VOZABA-494497 format. One line per 2 residues: number of its first residue (from 0); their letters; for each residue x, y, z of C-alpha. Coordinates in nm, 2 decimals. Layout:
BEGIN
NUM> A> X Y Z; ...
END
This chain:
BEGIN
0> MK> -19.71 -5.67 33.48; -19.36 -5.52 33.59
2> SI> -19.24 -5.63 33.22; -19.55 -5.44 33.05
4> II> -19.48 -5.11 33.29; -19.12 -5.14 33.15
6> LI> -19.23 -5.17 32.80; -19.45 -4.88 32.81
8> VL> -19.17 -4.68 32.98; -18.93 -4.78 32.71
10> IF> -19.18 -4.69 32.44; -19.27 -4.35 32.59
12> SS> -18.90 -4.28 32.63; -18.83 -4.35 32.26
14> LL> -19.11 -4.11 32.14; -18.99 -3.84 32.36
16> FG> -18.60 -3.91 32.23; -18.73 -3.94 31.85
18> QE> -18.93 -3.59 31.87; -18.60 -3.41 31.98
20> IG> -18.39 -3.59 31.71; -18.69 -3.51 31.45
22> KV> -18.72 -3.15 31.54; -18.77 -2.95 31.21
24> TN> -18.54 -2.65 31.15; -18.71 -2.34 31.05
26> TG> -18.48 -2.11 30.86; -18.75 -1.94 30.63
28> DV> -18.60 -2.15 30.32; -18.72 -2.50 30.23
30> EL> -18.39 -2.60 30.07; -18.19 -2.49 30.37
32> DN> -18.41 -2.65 30.62; -18.37 -3.00 30.41
34> YI> -18.03 -2.92 30.41; -18.00 -2.89 30.76
36> SD> -18.20 -3.21 30.82; -17.96 -3.39 30.60
38> IN> -17.66 -3.28 30.82; -17.86 -3.40 31.13
40> IR> -17.93 -3.73 30.95; -17.54 -3.76 30.85
42> AK> -17.41 -3.67 31.22; -17.63 -3.94 31.38
44> DD> -17.47 -4.21 31.14; -17.13 -4.06 31.18
46> YD> -17.09 -3.83 31.46; -16.69 -3.82 31.45
48> GF> -16.70 -3.74 31.07; -16.93 -3.45 31.16
50> KK> -16.71 -3.31 31.43; -16.41 -3.35 31.18
52> EM> -16.61 -3.14 30.94; -16.71 -2.90 31.18
54> TS> -16.34 -2.84 31.30; -16.19 -2.83 30.95
56> QF> -16.48 -2.59 30.81; -16.49 -2.36 31.11
58> GI> -16.22 -2.42 31.34; -16.44 -2.53 31.61
60> SS> -16.29 -2.77 31.86; -16.41 -3.14 31.91
62> SD> -16.48 -3.07 32.26; -16.71 -2.75 32.17
64> VD> -16.89 -2.97 31.91; -16.96 -3.20 32.20
66> RY> -17.06 -2.96 32.43; -17.33 -2.79 32.21
68> VK> -17.46 -3.10 32.08; -17.45 -3.34 32.40
70> QE> -17.49 -3.11 32.66; -17.68 -2.81 32.55
72> KI> -17.89 -3.05 32.32; -17.85 -2.83 31.99
74> NP> -17.89 -3.05 31.66; -17.57 -3.08 31.47
76> GD> -17.77 -2.90 31.16; -17.82 -2.61 31.38
78> LY> -17.46 -2.61 31.53; -17.35 -2.60 31.15
80> YG> -17.60 -2.32 31.05; -17.52 -2.12 31.34
82> YS> -17.15 -2.13 31.25; -17.23 -2.03 30.90
84> LS> -17.41 -1.74 31.02; -17.13 -1.64 31.24
86> RE> -16.88 -1.66 30.95; -17.12 -1.49 30.71
88> TN> -17.18 -1.18 30.98; -16.84 -1.19 31.12
90> QP> -17.01 -1.22 31.47; -16.88 -1.44 31.73
92> AS> -17.03 -1.79 31.69; -17.09 -1.80 32.07
94> DV> -17.32 -1.49 32.05; -17.48 -1.65 31.75
96> MN> -17.55 -1.99 31.91; -17.65 -1.80 32.24
98> NY> -17.92 -1.58 32.03; -18.04 -1.91 31.89
100> KN> -18.09 -2.09 32.25; -18.26 -1.80 32.34
102> HK> -18.51 -1.78 32.06; -18.50 -2.13 31.90
104> AW> -18.57 -1.95 31.57; -18.30 -1.92 31.30
106> GK> -18.51 -1.68 31.11; -18.53 -1.42 31.39
108> VA> -18.15 -1.49 31.47; -18.06 -1.42 31.08
110> KD> -18.26 -1.11 31.11; -18.11 -0.98 31.43
112> LG> -17.76 -1.03 31.25; -17.88 -0.81 30.94
114> IK> -17.97 -1.11 30.70; -18.35 -1.07 30.63
116> PG> -18.55 -1.35 30.47; -18.54 -1.32 30.10
118> SE> -18.28 -1.03 30.10; -17.99 -1.03 29.87
120> EF> -17.78 -1.10 30.18; -18.00 -1.41 30.24
122> KN> -17.98 -1.53 29.89; -17.57 -1.47 29.89
124> FK> -17.57 -1.65 30.23; -17.77 -1.96 30.11
126> GK> -17.57 -1.98 29.81; -17.25 -2.02 30.03
128> TL> -17.42 -2.25 30.25; -17.54 -2.48 30.00
130> KG> -17.22 -2.46 29.79; -17.04 -2.64 30.07
132> KD> -17.31 -2.91 30.02; -17.23 -2.96 29.66
134> SS> -16.87 -2.93 29.69; -16.85 -3.20 29.93
136> VD> -17.09 -3.43 29.73; -16.87 -3.35 29.41
138> KN> -16.55 -3.45 29.64; -16.73 -3.78 29.78
140> KE> -16.82 -3.89 29.39; -16.47 -3.79 29.29
142> EN> -16.30 -4.01 29.56; -16.51 -4.29 29.49
144> NN> -16.43 -4.26 29.09; -16.08 -4.24 29.17
146> NN> -16.10 -4.56 29.41; -16.31 -4.75 29.13
148> QN> -16.04 -4.66 28.89; -15.75 -4.77 29.14
150> QN> -15.96 -5.08 29.19; -16.00 -5.14 28.82
152> QS> -15.62 -5.09 28.75; -15.52 -5.34 29.02
154> KQ> -15.75 -5.59 28.87; -15.62 -5.55 28.55
156> KN> -15.25 -5.55 28.67; -15.33 -5.89 28.87
158> NS> -15.50 -6.05 28.55; -15.21 -5.97 28.29
160> GS> -14.94 -5.89 28.51; -14.92 -5.51 28.40
162> VP> -15.18 -5.25 28.36; -15.26 -5.22 27.97
164> NK> -15.20 -4.90 27.80; -15.55 -4.83 27.59
166> NS> -15.55 -4.63 27.28; -15.82 -4.54 27.05
168> QG> -15.75 -4.87 26.86; -15.75 -5.10 27.17
170> KK> -15.38 -5.18 27.10; -15.11 -5.22 27.38
END
Protein backbone atom coordinates (compact mmCIF):
# COMPACT_ATOMS: atom_id res chain seq x y z
CA MET A 1 0.00 0.00 0.00
CA LYS A 2 2.84 2.39 0.91
CA SER A 3 4.54 1.78 -2.42
CA ILE A 4 1.35 2.67 -4.31
CA ILE A 5 1.02 5.94 -2.37
CA ILE A 6 4.68 6.78 -3.01
CA LEU A 7 4.24 6.01 -6.70
CA ILE A 8 1.19 8.28 -6.92
CA VAL A 9 3.03 11.09 -5.14
CA LEU A 10 6.01 10.75 -7.49
CA ILE A 11 3.80 10.80 -10.57
CA PHE A 12 1.88 13.81 -9.29
CA SER A 13 5.14 15.64 -8.46
CA SER A 14 6.59 14.99 -11.90
CA LEU A 15 3.43 16.31 -13.53
CA LEU A 16 3.64 19.53 -11.53
CA PHE A 17 7.34 19.95 -12.33
CA GLY A 18 6.75 19.20 -16.00
CA GLN A 19 4.06 21.86 -16.23
CA GLU A 20 6.43 24.56 -14.96
CA ILE A 21 9.15 23.54 -17.41
CA GLY A 22 6.67 23.28 -20.27
CA LYS A 23 5.26 26.76 -19.66
CA VAL A 24 4.69 28.42 -23.00
CA THR A 25 6.04 31.92 -23.37
CA ASN A 26 3.76 34.40 -25.09
CA THR A 27 5.60 37.33 -26.64
CA GLY A 28 2.91 37.95 -29.21
CA ASP A 29 5.07 36.40 -31.94
CA VAL A 30 5.16 32.68 -32.72
CA GLU A 31 8.74 32.71 -34.02
CA LEU A 32 10.04 34.41 -30.86
CA ASP A 33 7.99 32.07 -28.68
CA ASN A 34 9.56 29.08 -30.43
CA TYR A 35 13.02 30.58 -30.05
CA ILE A 36 12.49 31.08 -26.32
CA SER A 37 11.24 27.49 -26.03
CA ASP A 38 14.40 26.32 -27.80
CA ILE A 39 16.51 28.27 -25.30
CA ASN A 40 14.66 26.52 -22.46
CA ILE A 41 15.39 23.12 -23.99
CA ARG A 42 19.08 23.91 -24.60
CA ALA A 43 19.44 25.31 -21.05
CA LYS A 44 17.88 22.17 -19.60
CA ASP A 45 20.45 20.07 -21.51
CA ASP A 46 23.43 22.39 -20.86
CA TYR A 47 22.73 24.81 -18.03
CA ASP A 48 26.40 25.78 -17.63
CA GLY A 49 26.57 26.62 -21.33
CA PHE A 50 23.46 28.76 -20.98
CA LYS A 51 25.02 30.66 -18.06
CA LYS A 52 28.19 31.27 -20.06
CA GLU A 53 26.15 32.54 -23.02
CA MET A 54 24.19 34.91 -20.77
CA THR A 55 27.41 36.19 -19.21
CA SER A 56 29.11 36.76 -22.55
CA GLN A 57 26.09 38.30 -24.30
CA PHE A 58 24.65 40.42 -21.51
CA GLY A 59 27.29 40.67 -18.80
CA ILE A 60 25.04 39.05 -16.18
CA SER A 61 26.89 37.15 -13.47
CA SER A 62 26.49 33.39 -13.11
CA SER A 63 25.12 33.90 -9.61
CA ASP A 64 22.42 36.26 -10.96
CA VAL A 65 21.46 33.69 -13.61
CA ASP A 66 21.16 31.08 -10.85
CA ARG A 67 19.12 33.45 -8.69
CA TYR A 68 16.61 34.19 -11.46
CA VAL A 69 16.32 30.60 -12.70
CA LYS A 70 16.62 28.57 -9.52
CA GLN A 71 15.29 30.86 -6.79
CA GLU A 72 12.85 33.09 -8.65
CA LYS A 73 11.73 30.29 -11.00
CA ILE A 74 12.11 32.26 -14.22
CA ASN A 75 12.61 30.04 -17.25
CA PRO A 76 15.98 30.50 -18.98
CA GLY A 77 14.33 31.61 -22.23
CA ASP A 78 12.37 34.27 -20.39
CA LEU A 79 15.55 35.48 -18.71
CA TYR A 80 17.23 35.70 -22.11
CA TYR A 81 14.25 37.57 -23.57
CA GLY A 82 14.12 39.97 -20.62
CA TYR A 83 17.78 40.82 -20.97
CA SER A 84 17.32 41.30 -24.72
CA LEU A 85 14.47 43.74 -24.02
CA SER A 86 16.62 45.50 -21.44
CA ARG A 87 19.45 45.98 -23.92
CA GLU A 88 17.09 47.15 -26.68
CA THR A 89 15.30 49.70 -24.51
CA ASN A 90 18.28 50.79 -22.37
CA GLN A 91 16.31 49.95 -19.22
CA PRO A 92 17.90 48.21 -16.23
CA ALA A 93 17.50 44.46 -16.56
CA SER A 94 16.31 44.22 -12.96
CA ASP A 95 13.42 46.59 -13.79
CA VAL A 96 12.47 44.56 -16.87
CA MET A 97 12.58 41.29 -14.94
CA ASN A 98 10.56 42.73 -12.04
CA ASN A 99 7.94 43.97 -14.50
CA TYR A 100 7.80 40.47 -16.01
CA LYS A 101 7.51 38.81 -12.59
CA ASN A 102 4.59 41.12 -11.76
CA HIS A 103 2.70 40.64 -15.04
CA LYS A 104 3.95 37.30 -16.48
CA ALA A 105 3.20 38.68 -19.95
CA TRP A 106 5.99 39.76 -22.29
CA GLY A 107 3.58 41.61 -24.56
CA LYS A 108 2.62 43.91 -21.67
CA VAL A 109 6.23 44.35 -20.58
CA ALA A 110 7.37 45.20 -24.11
CA LYS A 111 4.47 47.61 -24.54
CA ASP A 112 5.35 49.31 -21.23
CA LEU A 113 8.89 49.71 -22.58
CA GLY A 114 7.65 51.33 -25.80
CA ILE A 115 7.81 48.28 -28.07
CA LYS A 116 4.29 47.60 -29.25
CA PRO A 117 3.66 44.19 -30.85
CA GLY A 118 3.65 44.50 -34.64
CA SER A 119 5.30 47.93 -34.57
CA GLU A 120 8.48 48.80 -36.43
CA GLU A 121 10.33 48.82 -33.10
CA PHE A 122 9.10 45.28 -32.39
CA LYS A 123 10.19 44.08 -35.85
CA ASN A 124 13.65 45.56 -35.33
CA PHE A 125 13.92 44.02 -31.88
CA LYS A 126 12.76 40.65 -33.18
CA GLY A 127 15.29 40.79 -36.00
CA LYS A 128 18.14 41.51 -33.56
CA THR A 129 17.03 38.79 -31.17
CA LEU A 130 16.68 36.13 -33.86
CA LYS A 131 19.91 37.26 -35.54
CA GLY A 132 21.74 36.06 -32.44
CA LYS A 133 20.10 32.66 -32.99
CA ASP A 134 21.23 32.46 -36.59
CA SER A 135 24.78 33.57 -35.88
CA SER A 136 25.19 31.05 -33.05
CA VAL A 137 23.87 28.29 -35.32
CA ASP A 138 26.23 29.38 -38.11
CA LYS A 139 29.10 29.57 -35.61
CA ASN A 140 28.42 26.02 -34.44
CA LYS A 141 28.24 24.77 -38.04
CA GLU A 142 31.51 26.54 -38.83
CA GLU A 143 33.22 25.03 -35.77
CA ASN A 144 31.96 21.56 -36.71
CA ASN A 145 33.21 21.98 -40.28
CA ASN A 146 36.62 23.13 -39.04
CA ASN A 147 36.82 20.18 -36.63
CA ASN A 148 35.89 17.76 -39.43
CA GLN A 149 38.52 19.27 -41.74
CA ASN A 150 41.17 19.01 -39.02
CA GLN A 151 40.23 15.38 -38.35
CA ASN A 152 40.37 14.54 -42.06
CA GLN A 153 43.79 16.18 -42.40
CA SER A 154 45.05 14.25 -39.37
CA LYS A 155 43.80 10.97 -40.85
CA GLN A 156 45.47 11.75 -44.18
CA LYS A 157 48.68 12.70 -42.40
CA ASN A 158 48.65 9.47 -40.39
CA ASN A 159 48.02 7.41 -43.51
CA SER A 160 50.64 8.97 -45.79
CA GLY A 161 53.07 10.64 -43.44
CA SER A 162 52.14 14.09 -44.76
CA VAL A 163 49.06 16.05 -45.70
CA PRO A 164 48.54 15.81 -49.47
CA ASN A 165 48.56 19.04 -51.43
CA LYS A 166 45.65 18.83 -53.85
CA ASN A 167 45.29 20.78 -57.05
CA SER A 168 42.71 20.62 -59.81
CA GLN A 169 44.37 17.57 -61.43
CA GLY A 170 44.74 15.62 -58.19
CA LYS A 171 48.57 15.84 -58.23
CA LYS A 172 50.74 16.33 -55.18
